[in-house]
C-alpha positions in Angstrom: 0.0 0.1 0.0 2.7 2.5 1.0 4.8 1.3 -1.8 2.1 2.1 -4.2 1.7 5.6 -2.7 5.3 6.3 -3.5 5.6 4.7 -6.9 6.3 8.0 -8.6 9.5 8.3 -6.3 10.6 4.9 -7.2 10.0 5.4 -11.0 12.1 8.7 -10.7 14.8 6.8 -9.0 14.8 4.3 -11.9 14.9 7.2 -14.4 17.6 9.0 -12.6 19.7 5.8 -12.6 20.0 5.6 -8.7 22.9 3.3 -8.0 22.8 0.6 -5.3 19.2 1.4 -4.5 16.8 -0.8 -2.6 13.2 -0.6 -1.3 11.7 -2.2 1.8 8.4 -2.0 3.6 8.8 -2.4 7.2 6.4 -1.6 10.1 4.0 0.6 8.1 6.9 2.5 6.5 8.6 2.6 3.2 12.5 2.5 3.5 14.4 3.6 0.3 18.0 3.9 -0.1 20.5 4.4 -2.9 23.2 6.8 -4.3 22.3 9.7 -6.7 24.8 10.9 -9.2 24.8 14.6 -8.0 23.0 16.7 -5.4 20.6 17.8 -8.1 19.3 14.3 -8.6 19.0 13.9 -4.9 17.1 17.2 -4.6 14.6 16.0 -7.4 14.0 12.7 -5.4 13.4 14.7 -2.2 11.1 17.0 -4.1 9.1 14.1 -5.5 8.9 12.5 -1.8 7.6 15.8 -0.4 5.1 16.1 -3.3 3.6 12.8 -2.5 3.9 12.6 1.2 3.9 16.3 2.4 6.7 18.4 3.9 7.6 16.1 6.6 6.1 12.6 5.6 6.3 10.0 8.6 5.6 7.0 6.3 8.9 6.9 4.4 12.5 6.9 5.5 14.9 7.7 2.6 18.7 7.6 2.7 20.0 8.9 -0.5 23.8 9.5 -0.9 25.6 11.5 -3.5 28.3 10.0 -5.7 29.7 13.4 -6.9 29.6 16.3 -4.5 32.0 18.3 -6.5 29.3 19.7 -8.7 25.6 20.5 -8.4 24.7 18.8 -11.6 26.0 17.8 -15.0 24.0 18.9 -18.0 24.3 17.9 -21.5 23.3 20.7 -23.9 20.3 20.2 -26.1 19.5 21.9 -29.4 18.0 25.5 -28.8 19.4 25.8 -25.3 21.4 28.8 -23.9 23.4 29.2 -20.6 20.6 31.4 -19.3 17.8 28.9 -20.1 20.0 26.1 -18.3 20.6 28.6 -15.2 16.8 29.1 -15.0 16.2 25.4 -15.0 18.8 24.6 -12.2 18.7 27.7 -10.2 15.5 29.3 -10.9 17.3 32.4 -12.1 18.5 33.0 -15.7 20.8 35.6 -14.7 23.1 33.0 -12.8 24.3 31.8 -16.3 27.7 33.6 -15.6 28.4 30.7 -12.8 27.8 28.1 -15.3 30.1 29.9 -17.9 32.8 30.4 -15.3 32.8 26.6 -14.4 33.0 25.5 -18.0 35.8 28.0 -19.3 37.8 24.9 -20.2 35.0 24.2 -22.9 33.6 27.7 -23.6 35.1 30.9 -24.8 32.0 32.9 -25.1 28.7 32.6 -22.8 26.5 33.2 -25.8 28.1 29.8 -27.9 27.1 26.5 -26.5 26.7 23.4 -28.7 24.4 20.5 -28.3 26.2 17.5 -26.7 28.6 19.4 -24.7 28.5 18.3 -21.2 28.6 21.1 -18.8 29.3 21.4 -15.0 26.6 22.9 -13.1 28.4 24.4 -10.0 27.0 24.8 -6.5 25.9 28.4 -6.0 
């Protein structure tokens, strides 16, 4: 029953390729754990847990570790994207594009020129 309630969380974990993950139902609680690639992926999982169970859910216990704490996320550029659009997605603020540009100076020489397929580091703010 509880597992069904949190199925969207489990589906997201699969989509995000959570490593070493497992799920158990014990004593009326769902216990989930695993390792997310980046803090951004961990945040996505927690956002989904809160969406389903409320701000402080008491029927789920999650232990989500992070494999790479050195970056907030990694992003593969898609056609039609700009640094400001990417900044808006990760930070909620398009004007933070310079943080992404600065973190990727090894790939980028101009913040207005990015190419599909480039993998960008999204730094912690």
